[in-house]
N, CA, C and O atoms as a GROMACS GRO file, in nm:
protein
  348
    1UNK      N    1  -0.289  -0.678  -0.052
    1UNK     CA    2  -0.296  -0.692  -0.197
    1UNK      C    3  -0.190  -0.807  -0.152
    1UNK      O    4  -0.230  -0.916  -0.110
    2UNK      N    5  -0.068  -0.779  -0.161
    2UNK     CA    6   0.029  -0.827  -0.168
    2UNK      C    7   0.034  -0.974  -0.059
    2UNK      O    8   0.072  -1.088  -0.086
    3UNK      N    9   0.000  -0.939   0.019
    3UNK     CA   10   0.026  -1.082   0.177
    3UNK      C   11  -0.038  -1.167   0.157
    3UNK      O   12  -0.106  -1.161   0.054
    4UNK      N   13  -0.049  -1.288   0.243
    4UNK     CA   14  -0.139  -1.465   0.190
    4UNK      C   15  -0.259  -1.412   0.270
    4UNK      O   16  -0.272  -1.317   0.347
    5UNK      N   17  -0.332  -1.495   0.230
    5UNK     CA   18  -0.489  -1.481   0.200
    5UNK      C   19  -0.508  -1.497   0.366
    5UNK      O   20  -0.572  -1.418   0.436
    6UNK      N   21  -0.458  -1.582   0.400
    6UNK     CA   22  -0.430  -1.608   0.569
    6UNK      C   23  -0.405  -1.482   0.676
    6UNK      O   24  -0.467  -1.498   0.781
    7UNK      N   25  -0.338  -1.379   0.669
    7UNK     CA   26  -0.320  -1.256   0.705
    7UNK      C   27  -0.469  -1.163   0.716
    7UNK      O   28  -0.526  -1.128   0.819
    8UNK      N   29  -0.515  -1.136   0.556
    8UNK     CA   30  -0.620  -1.086   0.596
    8UNK      C   31  -0.758  -1.144   0.701
    8UNK      O   32  -0.810  -1.087   0.798
    9UNK      N   33  -0.792  -1.288   0.633
    9UNK     CA   34  -0.827  -1.342   0.760
    9UNK      C   35  -0.825  -1.301   0.872
    9UNK      O   36  -0.895  -1.212   0.920
   10UNK      N   37  -0.709  -1.390   0.944
   10UNK     CA   38  -0.648  -1.304   1.066
   10UNK      C   39  -0.664  -1.148   1.124
   10UNK      O   40  -0.693  -1.124   1.242
   11UNK      N   41  -0.640  -1.044   1.022
   11UNK     CA   42  -0.659  -0.939   1.068
   11UNK      C   43  -0.810  -0.908   1.020
   11UNK      O   44  -0.836  -0.799   1.071
   12UNK      N   45  -0.925  -0.954   0.943
   12UNK     CA   46  -1.039  -0.910   0.916
   12UNK      C   47  -1.074  -0.992   0.932
   12UNK      O   48  -1.046  -1.043   0.823
   13UNK      N   49  -1.158  -1.122   1.026
   13UNK     CA   50  -1.157  -1.206   1.082
   13UNK      C   51  -1.261  -1.262   0.910
   13UNK      O   52  -1.218  -1.299   0.801
   14UNK      N   53  -1.412  -1.241   0.963
   14UNK     CA   54  -1.511  -1.319   0.891
   14UNK      C   55  -1.544  -1.188   0.780
   14UNK      O   56  -1.653  -1.207   0.726
   15UNK      N   57  -1.510  -1.124   0.757
   15UNK     CA   58  -1.571  -0.988   0.718
   15UNK      C   59  -1.393  -0.982   0.531
   15UNK      O   60  -1.381  -0.916   0.427
   16UNK      N   61  -1.322  -1.075   0.592
   16UNK     CA   62  -1.234  -1.073   0.473
   16UNK      C   63  -1.273  -1.094   0.360
   16UNK      O   64  -1.242  -1.003   0.283
   17UNK      N   65  -1.349  -1.204   0.300
   17UNK     CA   66  -1.401  -1.219   0.199
   17UNK      C   67  -1.463  -1.141   0.063
   17UNK      O   68  -1.469  -1.166  -0.057
   18UNK      N   69  -1.515  -1.009   0.172
   18UNK     CA   70  -1.640  -0.928   0.103
   18UNK      C   71  -1.461  -0.798   0.103
   18UNK      O   72  -1.446  -0.707   0.021
   19UNK      N   73  -1.400  -0.819   0.172
   19UNK     CA   74  -1.322  -0.738   0.187
   19UNK      C   75  -1.229  -0.733   0.056
   19UNK      O   76  -1.218  -0.638  -0.022
   20UNK      N   77  -1.179  -0.832   0.052
   20UNK     CA   78  -1.048  -0.885  -0.091
   20UNK      C   79  -1.080  -0.852  -0.198
   20UNK      O   80  -1.001  -0.810  -0.283
   21UNK      N   81  -1.225  -0.867  -0.215
   21UNK     CA   82  -1.284  -0.813  -0.340
   21UNK      C   83  -1.298  -0.687  -0.371
   21UNK      O   84  -1.310  -0.642  -0.485
   22UNK      N   85  -1.299  -0.614  -0.246
   22UNK     CA   86  -1.308  -0.431  -0.313
   22UNK      C   87  -1.229  -0.372  -0.274
   22UNK      O   88  -1.240  -0.255  -0.238
   23UNK      N   89  -1.098  -0.462  -0.270
   23UNK     CA   90  -0.899  -0.381  -0.262
   23UNK      C   91  -0.887  -0.344  -0.303
   23UNK      O   92  -0.856  -0.227  -0.279
   24UNK      N   93  -0.897  -0.408  -0.445
   24UNK     CA   94  -0.852  -0.360  -0.565
   24UNK      C   95  -0.876  -0.223  -0.608
   24UNK      O   96  -0.814  -0.119  -0.629
   25UNK      N   97  -1.027  -0.285  -0.615
   25UNK     CA   98  -1.154  -0.161  -0.658
   25UNK      C   99  -1.153  -0.009  -0.588
   25UNK      O  100  -1.206   0.093  -0.633
   26UNK      N  101  -1.058  -0.027  -0.436
   26UNK     CA  102  -1.053   0.097  -0.328
   26UNK      C  103  -0.927   0.135  -0.375
   26UNK      O  104  -0.886   0.236  -0.318
   27UNK      N  105  -0.855   0.092  -0.454
   27UNK     CA  106  -0.748   0.183  -0.458
   27UNK      C  107  -0.744   0.228  -0.604
   27UNK      O  108  -0.667   0.318  -0.636
   28UNK      N  109  -0.820   0.174  -0.687
   28UNK     CA  110  -0.811   0.280  -0.822
   28UNK      C  111  -0.930   0.368  -0.808
   28UNK      O  112  -0.944   0.461  -0.888
   29UNK      N  113  -1.023   0.346  -0.708
   29UNK     CA  114  -1.094   0.414  -0.607
   29UNK      C  115  -1.024   0.607  -0.557
   29UNK      O  116  -1.070   0.722  -0.560
   30UNK      N  117  -0.880   0.534  -0.512
   30UNK     CA  118  -0.808   0.645  -0.467
   30UNK      C  119  -0.760   0.671  -0.572
   30UNK      O  120  -0.787   0.791  -0.563
   31UNK      N  121  -0.689   0.660  -0.707
   31UNK     CA  122  -0.608   0.711  -0.758
   31UNK      C  123  -0.692   0.907  -0.826
   31UNK      O  124  -0.642   1.015  -0.856
   32UNK      N  125  -0.834   0.853  -0.818
   32UNK     CA  126  -0.847   1.024  -0.882
   32UNK      C  127  -0.872   1.124  -0.851
   32UNK      O  128  -0.859   1.232  -0.908
   33UNK      N  129  -0.943   1.075  -0.683
   33UNK     CA  130  -0.857   1.224  -0.610
   33UNK      C  131  -0.712   1.233  -0.579
   33UNK      O  132  -0.680   1.316  -0.494
   34UNK      N  133  -0.635   1.170  -0.626
   34UNK     CA  134  -0.474   1.234  -0.583
   34UNK      C  135  -0.447   1.268  -0.692
   34UNK      O  136  -0.359   1.354  -0.687
   35UNK      N  137  -0.485   1.239  -0.822
   35UNK     CA  138  -0.474   1.305  -0.949
   35UNK      C  139  -0.552   1.446  -0.974
   35UNK      O  140  -0.538   1.517  -1.074
   36UNK      N  141  -0.639   1.474  -0.856
   36UNK     CA  142  -0.715   1.632  -0.872
   36UNK      C  143  -0.603   1.679  -0.759
   36UNK      O  144  -0.521   1.767  -0.788
   37UNK      N  145  -0.603   1.647  -0.691
   37UNK     CA  146  -0.466   1.750  -0.569
   37UNK      C  147  -0.342   1.816  -0.672
   37UNK      O  148  -0.300   1.928  -0.643
   38UNK      N  149  -0.307   1.769  -0.750
   38UNK     CA  150  -0.223   1.908  -0.831
   38UNK      C  151  -0.204   1.923  -0.954
   38UNK      O  152  -0.109   1.912  -1.031
   39UNK      N  153  -0.358   1.962  -0.959
   39UNK     CA  154  -0.404   2.077  -1.080
   39UNK      C  155  -0.521   2.176  -0.980
   39UNK      O  156  -0.588   2.269  -1.027
   40UNK      N  157  -0.524   2.138  -0.862
   40UNK     CA  158  -0.614   2.240  -0.777
   40UNK      C  159  -0.514   2.224  -0.677
   40UNK      O  160  -0.586   2.214  -0.577
   41UNK      N  161  -0.459   2.219  -0.657
   41UNK     CA  162  -0.284   2.304  -0.578
   41UNK      C  163  -0.240   2.453  -0.679
   41UNK      O  164  -0.240   2.574  -0.657
   42UNK      N  165  -0.198   2.349  -0.816
   42UNK     CA  166  -0.169   2.472  -0.878
   42UNK      C  167  -0.281   2.590  -0.911
   42UNK      O  168  -0.234   2.694  -0.959
   43UNK      N  169  -0.366   2.587  -0.898
   43UNK     CA  170  -0.524   2.653  -0.897
   43UNK      C  171  -0.541   2.767  -0.791
   43UNK      O  172  -0.593   2.879  -0.799
   44UNK      N  173  -0.469   2.687  -0.668
   44UNK     CA  174  -0.491   2.744  -0.560
   44UNK      C  175  -0.330   2.863  -0.543
   44UNK      O  176  -0.324   2.961  -0.469
   45UNK      N  177  -0.272   2.836  -0.592
   45UNK     CA  178  -0.108   2.905  -0.624
   45UNK      C  179  -0.155   2.983  -0.681
   45UNK      O  180  -0.236   3.033  -0.603
   46UNK      N  181  -0.162   3.040  -0.788
   46UNK     CA  182  -0.178   3.104  -0.902
   46UNK      C  183  -0.364   3.163  -0.868
   46UNK      O  184  -0.444   3.161  -0.961
   47UNK      N  185  -0.407   3.214  -0.719
   47UNK     CA  186  -0.437   3.291  -0.638
   47UNK      C  187  -0.623   3.262  -0.689
   47UNK      O  188  -0.704   3.350  -0.660
   48UNK      N  189  -0.670   3.126  -0.768
   48UNK     CA  190  -0.753   3.098  -0.818
   48UNK      C  191  -0.880   2.960  -0.723
   48UNK      O  192  -0.941   2.858  -0.752
   49UNK      N  193  -0.869   3.001  -0.667
   49UNK     CA  194  -0.915   2.978  -0.505
   49UNK      C  195  -1.124   2.973  -0.576
   49UNK      O  196  -1.211   2.886  -0.573
   50UNK      N  197  -1.119   3.086  -0.618
   50UNK     CA  198  -1.306   3.116  -0.625
   50UNK      C  199  -1.302   2.989  -0.791
   50UNK      O  200  -1.372   3.066  -0.857
   51UNK      N  201  -1.283   2.900  -0.867
   51UNK     CA  202  -1.281   2.914  -0.978
   51UNK      C  203  -1.268   2.748  -0.922
   51UNK      O  204  -1.328   2.680  -1.005
   52UNK      N  205  -1.222   2.676  -0.832
   52UNK     CA  206  -1.206   2.558  -0.797
   52UNK      C  207  -1.331   2.549  -0.656
   52UNK      O  208  -1.347   2.453  -0.581
   53UNK      N  209  -1.395   2.663  -0.654
   53UNK     CA  210  -1.497   2.647  -0.544
   53UNK      C  211  -1.582   2.610  -0.688
   53UNK      O  212  -1.647   2.521  -0.633
   54UNK      N  213  -1.616   2.609  -0.780
   54UNK     CA  214  -1.732   2.627  -0.879
   54UNK      C  215  -1.709   2.483  -0.982
   54UNK      O  216  -1.782   2.416  -1.055
   55UNK      N  217  -1.593   2.480  -0.949
   55UNK     CA  218  -1.547   2.302  -1.001
   55UNK      C  219  -1.596   2.187  -0.901
   55UNK      O  220  -1.653   2.085  -0.938
   56UNK      N  221  -1.568   2.215  -0.784
   56UNK     CA  222  -1.616   2.154  -0.651
   56UNK      C  223  -1.742   2.137  -0.637
   56UNK      O  224  -1.794   2.051  -0.566
   57UNK      N  225  -1.821   2.245  -0.728
   57UNK     CA  226  -1.966   2.240  -0.730
   57UNK      C  227  -2.061   2.204  -0.780
   57UNK      O  228  -2.172   2.166  -0.741
   58UNK      N  229  -1.994   2.224  -0.912
   58UNK     CA  230  -2.001   2.117  -1.021
   58UNK      C  231  -1.968   1.949  -0.966
   58UNK      O  232  -2.040   1.854  -0.996
   59UNK      N  233  -1.879   1.943  -0.906
   59UNK     CA  234  -1.895   1.778  -0.879
   59UNK      C  235  -1.955   1.778  -0.752
   59UNK      O  236  -1.885   1.687  -0.707
   60UNK      N  237  -2.028   1.807  -0.658
   60UNK     CA  238  -2.126   1.798  -0.572
   60UNK      C  239  -2.159   1.657  -0.583
   60UNK      O  240  -2.132   1.549  -0.529
   61UNK      N  241  -2.275   1.737  -0.739
   61UNK     CA  242  -2.474   1.584  -0.733
   61UNK      C  243  -2.380   1.515  -0.759
   61UNK      O  244  -2.391   1.432  -0.669
   62UNK      N  245  -2.244   1.468  -0.847
   62UNK     CA  246  -2.212   1.383  -0.912
   62UNK      C  247  -2.162   1.285  -0.806
   62UNK      O  248  -2.208   1.172  -0.815
   63UNK      N  249  -2.066   1.312  -0.696
   63UNK     CA  250  -2.015   1.268  -0.559
   63UNK      C  251  -2.124   1.157  -0.462
   63UNK      O  252  -2.098   1.049  -0.409
   64UNK      N  253  -2.242   1.231  -0.466
   64UNK     CA  254  -2.346   1.206  -0.387
   64UNK      C  255  -2.420   1.067  -0.491
   64UNK      O  256  -2.406   0.949  -0.458
   65UNK      N  257  -2.472   1.096  -0.573
   65UNK     CA  258  -2.556   1.031  -0.711
   65UNK      C  259  -2.506   0.899  -0.757
   65UNK      O  260  -2.560   0.791  -0.781
   66UNK      N  261  -2.362   0.953  -0.760
   66UNK     CA  262  -2.308   0.785  -0.849
   66UNK      C  263  -2.266   0.716  -0.770
   66UNK      O  264  -2.209   0.616  -0.814
   67UNK      N  265  -2.272   0.738  -0.566
   67UNK     CA  266  -2.236   0.602  -0.514
   67UNK      C  267  -2.344   0.614  -0.479
   67UNK      O  268  -2.384   0.617  -0.596
   68UNK      N  269  -2.417   0.623  -0.433
   68UNK     CA  270  -2.596   0.576  -0.419
   68UNK      C  271  -2.626   0.512  -0.488
   68UNK      O  272  -2.650   0.394  -0.467
   69UNK      N  273  -2.639   0.594  -0.646
   69UNK     CA  274  -2.643   0.512  -0.771
   69UNK      C  275  -2.628   0.346  -0.780
   69UNK      O  276  -2.716   0.267  -0.814
   70UNK      N  277  -2.448   0.305  -0.728
   70UNK     CA  278  -2.426   0.242  -0.768
   70UNK      C  279  -2.409   0.092  -0.626
   70UNK      O  280  -2.343  -0.010  -0.608
   71UNK      N  281  -2.524   0.178  -0.554
   71UNK     CA  282  -2.524   0.122  -0.434
   71UNK      C  283  -2.659   0.053  -0.414
   71UNK      O  284  -2.682  -0.040  -0.337
   72UNK      N  285  -2.748   0.119  -0.500
   72UNK     CA  286  -2.878   0.042  -0.525
   72UNK      C  287  -2.908  -0.110  -0.674
   72UNK      O  288  -2.985  -0.206  -0.681
   73UNK      N  289  -2.790  -0.049  -0.772
   73UNK     CA  290  -2.714  -0.119  -0.827
   73UNK      C  291  -2.648  -0.215  -0.799
   73UNK      O  292  -2.726  -0.310  -0.780
   74UNK      N  293  -2.484  -0.261  -0.776
   74UNK     CA  294  -2.441  -0.353  -0.696
   74UNK      C  295  -2.404  -0.341  -0.573
   74UNK      O  296  -2.301  -0.407  -0.558
   75UNK      N  297  -2.443  -0.278  -0.456
   75UNK     CA  298  -2.419  -0.285  -0.312
   75UNK      C  299  -2.316  -0.227  -0.331
   75UNK      O  300  -2.305  -0.145  -0.422
   76UNK      N  301  -2.201  -0.264  -0.235
   76UNK     CA  302  -2.079  -0.238  -0.164
   76UNK      C  303  -1.936  -0.220  -0.304
   76UNK      O  304  -1.839  -0.145  -0.302
   77UNK      N  305  -1.984  -0.335  -0.423
   77UNK     CA  306  -1.896  -0.288  -0.518
   77UNK      C  307  -1.912  -0.162  -0.603
   77UNK      O  308  -1.810  -0.095  -0.618
   78UNK      N  309  -2.034  -0.118  -0.666
   78UNK     CA  310  -2.146  -0.059  -0.707
   78UNK      C  311  -2.093   0.042  -0.649
   78UNK      O  312  -2.062   0.131  -0.728
   79UNK      N  313  -2.059   0.072  -0.497
   79UNK     CA  314  -2.015   0.230  -0.434
   79UNK      C  315  -1.892   0.232  -0.496
   79UNK      O  316  -1.874   0.325  -0.575
   80UNK      N  317  -1.779   0.131  -0.476
   80UNK     CA  318  -1.711   0.188  -0.514
   80UNK      C  319  -1.682   0.198  -0.666
   80UNK      O  320  -1.649   0.313  -0.697
   81UNK      N  321  -1.684   0.129  -0.746
   81UNK     CA  322  -1.768   0.217  -0.862
   81UNK      C  323  -1.784   0.357  -0.953
   81UNK      O  324  -1.751   0.432  -1.045
   82UNK      N  325  -1.886   0.313  -0.815
   82UNK     CA  326  -1.925   0.519  -0.842
   82UNK      C  327  -1.897   0.609  -0.814
   82UNK      O  328  -1.963   0.711  -0.833
   83UNK      N  329  -1.770   0.603  -0.748
   83UNK     CA  330  -1.671   0.651  -0.722
   83UNK      C  331  -1.562   0.658  -0.771
   83UNK      O  332  -1.486   0.743  -0.725
   84UNK      N  333  -1.512   0.558  -0.894
   84UNK     CA  334  -1.439   0.533  -0.979
   84UNK      C  335  -1.528   0.705  -1.064
   84UNK      O  336  -1.496   0.823  -1.073
   85UNK      N  337  -1.640   0.621  -1.107
   85UNK     CA  338  -1.707   0.699  -1.245
   85UNK      C  339  -1.656   0.829  -1.189
   85UNK      O  340  -1.564   0.883  -1.252
   86UNK      N  341  -1.707   0.896  -1.065
   86UNK     CA  342  -1.724   1.054  -1.081
   86UNK      C  343  -1.617   1.065  -1.072
   86UNK      O  344  -1.602   1.090  -1.191
   87UNK      N  345  -1.494   1.070  -1.025
   87UNK     CA  346  -1.325   1.054  -1.111
   87UNK      C  347  -1.294   1.014  -1.257
   87UNK      O  348  -1.178   1.008  -1.296
   0.00000   0.00000   0.00000
């Protein structure tokens, strides 16, 4: 994102134009899981692994449904937005 466009085109070739549009969204999509690591680590440290299991089990349908729905609605950009919505 900070490098010149020619660098991205040299690195990824013809796919750079589509990738450039998704790059910022992909970075934002990684913030959600990154923020979830801290609270999960605290729960593990307190011996609440069973609770984290149930929390993760609750999120599984959303982790599957939101990106797939996003794919049908908005293509590749919809998949990334679906991941953002989950977190």
